[in-house]
PAVO-550810 format. One record per atom (N, C-alpha, C, CB): residue in one letter; x, y, z; atom name; residue number from 1. Coordinates in pm, whole numbers, plus 50000, padded with zeros to 5 digits. Glycine has a CB too. Layout:
BEGIN
("a" (X Y Z) "CA" NUM)
...
This chain:
BEGIN
("m" (39526 11946 91267) "N" 1)
("m" (39555 12068 91333) "CA" 1)
("m" (39499 12011 91501) "C" 1)
("m" (39462 12218 91249) "CB" 1)
("c" (39561 12103 91587) "N" 2)
("c" (39545 12074 91673) "CA" 2)
("c" (39377 12178 91718) "C" 2)
("c" (39687 12081 91737) "CB" 2)
("m" (39286 12101 91810) "N" 3)
("m" (39164 12128 91815) "CA" 3)
("m" (39163 12322 91902) "C" 3)
("m" (39088 11977 91909) "CB" 3)
("v" (39289 12364 91944) "N" 4)
("v" (39289 12435 91992) "CA" 4)
("v" (39290 12516 91906) "C" 4)
("v" (39345 12432 92067) "CB" 4)
("s" (39394 12531 91813) "N" 5)
("s" (39395 12612 91719) "CA" 5)
("s" (39253 12623 91643) "C" 5)
("s" (39502 12574 91641) "CB" 5)
("m" (39236 12535 91562) "N" 6)
("m" (39102 12530 91519) "CA" 6)
("m" (38944 12634 91589) "C" 6)
("m" (39087 12375 91543) "CB" 6)
("i" (38960 12586 91710) "N" 7)
("i" (38847 12732 91764) "CA" 7)
("i" (38900 12836 91808) "C" 7)
("i" (38749 12714 91886) "CB" 7)
("h" (39046 12781 91831) "N" 8)
("h" (39009 13012 91812) "CA" 8)
("h" (39049 13047 91700) "C" 8)
("h" (39113 13153 91925) "CB" 8)
("d" (39090 13012 91624) "N" 9)
("d" (39117 13059 91468) "CA" 9)
("d" (38866 13113 91439) "C" 9)
("d" (39227 12825 91317) "CB" 9)
("y" (38860 13017 91457) "N" 10)
("y" (38721 13009 91485) "CA" 10)
("y" (38580 13149 91557) "C" 10)
("y" (38744 12894 91582) "CB" 10)
("a" (38617 13157 91649) "N" 11)
("a" (38679 13225 91723) "CA" 11)
("a" (38732 13415 91691) "C" 11)
("a" (38780 13126 91736) "CB" 11)
("r" (38841 13380 91589) "N" 12)
("r" (38888 13550 91607) "CA" 12)
("r" (38855 13583 91448) "C" 12)
("r" (39094 13588 91662) "CB" 12)
("e" (38798 13474 91379) "N" 13)
("e" (38737 13531 91297) "CA" 13)
("e" (38607 13519 91201) "C" 13)
("e" (38809 13543 91255) "CB" 13)
("r" (38513 13455 91325) "N" 14)
("r" (38373 13489 91339) "CA" 14)
("r" (38307 13543 91425) "C" 14)
("r" (38316 13415 91331) "CB" 14)
("v" (38358 13523 91553) "N" 15)
("v" (38306 13631 91657) "CA" 15)
("v" (38381 13775 91644) "C" 15)
("v" (38332 13573 91815) "CB" 15)
("p" (38299 13893 91641) "N" 16)
("p" (38324 13998 91670) "CA" 16)
("p" (38387 14031 91765) "C" 16)
("p" (38252 14042 91669) "CB" 16)
("m" (38457 14142 91742) "N" 17)
("m" (38518 14189 91931) "CA" 17)
("m" (38432 14220 92056) "C" 17)
("m" (38598 14339 91936) "CB" 17)
("d" (38308 14318 91934) "N" 18)
("d" (38224 14433 92093) "CA" 18)
("d" (38118 14307 92124) "C" 18)
("d" (38095 14648 92033) "CB" 18)
("v" (38157 14210 92066) "N" 19)
("v" (38013 14103 92128) "CA" 19)
("v" (38075 14010 92263) "C" 19)
("v" (37949 13956 91973) "CB" 19)
("w" (38201 14055 92294) "N" 20)
("w" (38277 13985 92435) "CA" 20)
("w" (38256 14034 92498) "C" 20)
("w" (38399 13965 92467) "CB" 20)
("t" (38202 13948 92638) "N" 21)
("t" (38230 13985 92786) "CA" 21)
("t" (38294 13959 92834) "C" 21)
("t" (38179 13973 92862) "CB" 21)
("p" (38370 13987 92984) "N" 22)
("p" (38406 13903 93069) "CA" 22)
("p" (38347 13767 93125) "C" 22)
("p" (38419 13971 93144) "CB" 22)
("a" (38241 13777 93161) "N" 23)
("a" (38216 13581 93094) "CA" 23)
("a" (38209 13496 93011) "C" 23)
("a" (38143 13524 93098) "CB" 23)
("s" (38154 13558 92928) "N" 24)
("s" (38202 13515 92818) "CA" 24)
("s" (38331 13475 92777) "C" 24)
("s" (38175 13583 92756) "CB" 24)
("f" (38434 13543 92738) "N" 25)
("f" (38584 13516 92744) "CA" 25)
("f" (38615 13420 92839) "C" 25)
("f" (38665 13635 92774) "CB" 25)
("e" (38564 13450 92976) "N" 26)
("e" (38632 13336 93033) "CA" 26)
("e" (38559 13197 93007) "C" 26)
("e" (38647 13361 93184) "CB" 26)
("q" (38478 13194 92940) "N" 27)
("q" (38434 13084 92899) "CA" 27)
("q" (38519 13008 92830) "C" 27)
("q" (38338 13099 92840) "CB" 27)
("f" (38537 13093 92711) "N" 28)
("f" (38599 13083 92608) "CA" 28)
("f" (38724 13012 92669) "C" 28)
("f" (38613 13213 92535) "CB" 28)
("k" (38825 13088 92735) "N" 29)
("k" (38914 13054 92786) "CA" 29)
("k" (38903 12913 92863) "C" 29)
("k" (38945 13154 92849) "CB" 29)
("q" (38840 12895 92917) "N" 30)
("q" (38829 12754 92988) "CA" 30)
("q" (38804 12653 92903) "C" 30)
("q" (38725 12744 93090) "CB" 30)
("i" (38725 12672 92759) "N" 31)
("i" (38708 12554 92650) "CA" 31)
("i" (38854 12556 92550) "C" 31)
("i" (38548 12588 92541) "CB" 31)
("l" (38943 12615 92544) "N" 32)
("l" (39073 12623 92580) "CA" 32)
("l" (39202 12543 92611) "C" 32)
("l" (39058 12665 92650) "CB" 32)
("d" (39150 12572 92777) "N" 33)
("d" (39217 12479 92811) "CA" 33)
("d" (39198 12325 92819) "C" 33)
("d" (39238 12516 92896) "CB" 33)
("k" (39035 12313 92793) "N" 34)
("k" (38963 12161 92832) "CA" 34)
("k" (39056 12083 92689) "C" 34)
("k" (38727 12156 92817) "CB" 34)
("l" (39016 12203 92561) "N" 35)
("l" (39059 12109 92440) "CA" 35)
("l" (39218 12080 92442) "C" 35)
("l" (39019 12183 92291) "CB" 35)
("a" (39278 12218 92495) "N" 36)
("a" (39444 12131 92596) "CA" 36)
("a" (39490 11994 92614) "C" 36)
("a" (39442 12146 92752) "CB" 36)
("a" (39351 11999 92686) "N" 37)
("a" (39406 11857 92793) "CA" 37)
("a" (39345 11734 92578) "C" 37)
("a" (39217 11812 93061) "CB" 37)
("l" (39249 11780 92599) "N" 38)
("l" (39201 11670 92473) "CA" 38)
("l" (39302 11635 92427) "C" 38)
("l" (39116 11713 92352) "CB" 38)
("d" (39373 11804 92315) "N" 39)
("d" (39524 11764 92211) "CA" 39)
("d" (39616 11652 92239) "C" 39)
("d" (39634 11880 92214) "CB" 39)
("a" (39653 11749 92412) "N" 40)
("a" (39753 11609 92520) "CA" 40)
("a" (39683 11451 92460) "C" 40)
("a" (39699 11623 92764) "CB" 40)
("k" (39585 11450 92513) "N" 41)
("k" (39549 11275 92488) "CA" 41)
("k" (39576 11251 92318) "C" 41)
("k" (39345 11229 92532) "CB" 41)
("l" (39550 11344 92259) "N" 42)
("l" (39539 11241 92065) "CA" 42)
("l" (39705 11244 92037) "C" 42)
("l" (39423 11370 91871) "CB" 42)
("s" (39781 11348 92166) "N" 43)
("s" (39927 11330 92127) "CA" 43)
("s" (39904 11461 92029) "C" 43)
("s" (39982 11161 92049) "CB" 43)
("q" (39834 11550 91985) "N" 44)
("q" (39872 11724 91912) "CA" 44)
("q" (40001 11791 91914) "C" 44)
("q" (39793 11841 91985) "CB" 44)
("p" (40061 11809 91867) "N" 45)
("p" (40141 11904 91899) "CA" 45)
("p" (40140 12042 91912) "C" 45)
("p" (40206 11891 91845) "CB" 45)
("e" (40156 12107 91987) "N" 46)
("e" (40082 12205 92091) "CA" 46)
("e" (40114 12323 91995) "C" 46)
("e" (40149 12218 92270) "CB" 46)
("c" (40043 12427 91985) "N" 47)
("c" (40019 12473 91789) "CA" 47)
("c" (40006 12627 91844) "C" 47)
("c" (39821 12394 91666) "CB" 47)
("e" (40135 12708 91929) "N" 48)
("e" (40104 12816 91953) "CA" 48)
("e" (40147 12899 91889) "C" 48)
("e" (40116 12837 92042) "CB" 48)
("d" (40030 13009 91854) "N" 49)
("d" (40111 13114 91753) "CA" 49)
("d" (40080 13276 91778) "C" 49)
("d" (40064 13080 91589) "CB" 49)
("p" (40211 13297 91805) "N" 50)
("p" (40151 13429 91802) "CA" 50)
("p" (40079 13569 91797) "C" 50)
("p" (40158 13429 91795) "CB" 50)
("a" (40001 13531 91624) "N" 51)
("a" (39896 13590 91614) "CA" 51)
("a" (39761 13562 91744) "C" 51)
("a" (39866 13551 91475) "CB" 51)
("k" (39716 13442 91725) "N" 52)
("k" (39662 13429 91851) "CA" 52)
("k" (39632 13535 91999) "C" 52)
("k" (39736 13339 91878) "CB" 52)
("a" (39825 13457 91998) "N" 53)
("a" (39757 13528 92176) "CA" 53)
("a" (39768 13670 92204) "C" 53)
("a" (39848 13470 92323) "CB" 53)
("a" (39842 13740 92055) "N" 54)
("a" (39776 13934 92023) "CA" 54)
("a" (39663 13924 92068) "C" 54)
("a" (39751 14010 91848) "CB" 54)
("w" (39613 13841 91963) "N" 55)
("w" (39457 13825 91963) "CA" 55)
("w" (39403 13854 92081) "C" 55)
("w" (39408 13694 91931) "CB" 55)
("m" (39420 13768 92205) "N" 56)
("m" (39355 13679 92344) "CA" 56)
("m" (39409 13825 92461) "C" 56)
("m" (39468 13460 92386) "CB" 56)
("r" (39540 13903 92370) "N" 57)
("r" (39519 13988 92463) "CA" 57)
("r" (39534 14165 92428) "C" 57)
("r" (39612 13937 92564) "CB" 57)
("e" (39391 14142 92311) "N" 58)
("e" (39379 14244 92307) "CA" 58)
("e" (39163 14257 92285) "C" 58)
("e" (39502 14291 92190) "CB" 58)
("v" (39167 14181 92304) "N" 59)
("v" (39027 14080 92375) "CA" 59)
("v" (38996 14163 92557) "C" 59)
("v" (39105 13842 92403) "CB" 59)
("e" (39121 14066 92587) "N" 60)
("e" (39208 14096 92749) "CA" 60)
("e" (39198 14227 92816) "C" 60)
("e" (39375 14087 92736) "CB" 60)
("a" (39228 14366 92675) "N" 61)
("a" (39220 14416 92703) "CA" 61)
("a" (39107 14528 92662) "C" 61)
("a" (39306 14405 92713) "CB" 61)
("r" (39060 14518 92587) "N" 62)
("r" (38911 14545 92574) "CA" 62)
("r" (38841 14576 92682) "C" 62)
("r" (38844 14443 92524) "CB" 62)
("l" (38849 14403 92724) "N" 63)
("l" (38703 14420 92857) "CA" 63)
("l" (38789 14498 92968) "C" 63)
("l" (38623 14227 92948) "CB" 63)
("a" (38919 14493 92996) "N" 64)
("a" (38956 14583 93086) "CA" 64)
("a" (38904 14713 93114) "C" 64)
("a" (39059 14598 93066) "CB" 64)
("a" (38998 14764 92955) "N" 65)
("a" (38910 14885 92931) "CA" 65)
("a" (38743 14902 92953) "C" 65)
("a" (38933 14910 92796) "CB" 65)
("l" (38627 14836 92905) "N" 66)
("l" (38498 14820 92940) "CA" 66)
("l" (38465 14830 93116) "C" 66)
("l" (38462 14680 92875) "CB" 66)
("e" (38545 14721 93216) "N" 67)
("e" (38556 14738 93307) "CA" 67)
("e" (38540 14851 93358) "C" 67)
("e" (38626 14699 93323) "CB" 67)
("d" (38672 14906 93355) "N" 68)
("d" (38693 15059 93424) "CA" 68)
("d" (38629 15143 93377) "C" 68)
("d" (38814 15120 93421) "CB" 68)
("k" (38540 15138 93256) "N" 69)
("k" (38477 15284 93234) "CA" 69)
("k" (38332 15261 93327) "C" 69)
("k" (38442 15326 93039) "CB" 69)
("i" (38309 15104 93346) "N" 70)
("i" (38177 15068 93473) "CA" 70)
("i" (38223 15142 93569) "C" 70)
("i" (38151 14899 93541) "CB" 70)
("i" (38291 15136 93627) "N" 71)
("i" (38390 15151 93782) "CA" 71)
("i" (38411 15242 93816) "C" 71)
("i" (38514 15110 93801) "CB" 71)
């Protein structure tokens, strides 16, 4: 299993949606980028998953809605 997939699963399953902040989510995305580079070096296949992409969009939409309330 590629590292990106494993860490993505961990976040989706164990970190509640309301815990994410714009800063923490940005750090999470940076971690995923670094893990993708590691996966490439280790010749792990890309493991794109539509459910994971949908979860990322859901978190981003929630954070955008929060930022709109602040402004």
